[in-house]
Residue, then its C-alpha position, 0 to 999 in steps of 0.5 A: x232321360x232324367x226327370x228334370x228334362x221330362x217336365x213339362x209346363x201347364x202351358x205345354x200341357x195346354x197344346x195337347x188339350x187342344x186335341x180334346x177340347x171338342x168332347x172333354x167336359x170342363x171337370x175332367x182331370x188331364x195328366x201326362x205320363x212318361x216312363x214310370x211317373x207323371x210329369x204334369x197334370x191339369x186338375x179338374x173337379x173330380x175326386x181323382x187327382x194326379x200330381x206331378x211326379x206321382x208313380x204310374x201304377x202297373x196295369x194302368x191306363x197310362x201304363x198300357x198305353x205306354x207299353x203297347x203305344x196305342x189308345x186305351x179306354x176303360x172304367x177303372x173301379x179300383x183306382x189307388x184312391x178307391x174311387x172309380x172313373x172312366x179314363x181314356x189314354x192317347x199315345x204321344x212323345x215327349x222329347x223322343x220318349x213315349x208317353x201317355x196323355x191321360x183324361x179322367x172322367x166320372x164313371x157315369x161319362x156317356x159314350x159318343x152318340x150313334x155316328x152319323x150315316x148321312x150328313x145333309x148339306x146345302x147348295x144354293x137353296x137346295x138340301x141333299x142328304x149325303x152318305x157319310x162314306x162318300x165325304x172326303x174331308x170337313x172344313x171350317x171356312x169363314x165361320x161356316x162348316x163345308x163338307x165335300x163329296x163327289x167334287x162337290x161342296x156342301x154347307x152344314x149347320x154342324x160345327x166341327x166340334x159338333x161332327x167330331x163327336x158323331x163321326x165314324x172312327x174313319x174320320x180324323x182331326x187334323x187340324x183346327x179347320x179340318x177333318x178327313x176321311x182316312x179312306x180318302x187319303x192317297x198319301x202323306x208328305x212333308x212340306x219345306x217346314x217338315x210339316x205333315x201334308x195330306x193329298x186326298x185321292x182328288x189331290x187336294x192338299x190338307x195341312x196337319x197341324x203339330x197338335x194333331x200329328x201324334x194322334x195321325x201317326x198313332x192311328x195310321x201306324x207310321 
């Protein structure tokens, strides 16, 4: 496919950044690479900048993501411009071509804190600590956050943004309003519009938005 056909506007790139807005700092640089070059970028305030048309270096995070089709994160001490950085790459698809969404952060970027082992939720006037592995999914509804365990719903003071940072890797963001525990997914199907639908073990159905579908496919391998 030609470079012209693979060009992407920053408005289109912004759709992908929705995946990352829960945790990336405002000064991060974000870029998308396909094949052997980068097709677009949103520049941050760091000294590491990527331009449209810039070649993807062999052995770089972008090259490894495209070649191996998996998420890569690493501290890069020998960047082309001689400036170290912490990079995270996600596998994506652009016009049926394998690509990489790259986030470039300060080398001092702090890794996510220790995952929660319990969430404390409220029912009426009582609070209950629930082991994290018993939670099937989490929902943002009417400006409140709810999590569900053992057929019970609990209200928590944390936002989905807060939880996304502190949940174990067994939890996936699938929608602006939903996070799901992979262990509770019973099947994955499509609705009449060909959007992915997750059916949980208790028959709860959750929609997967297009923004998060690629990451879901990459993590679950389908």
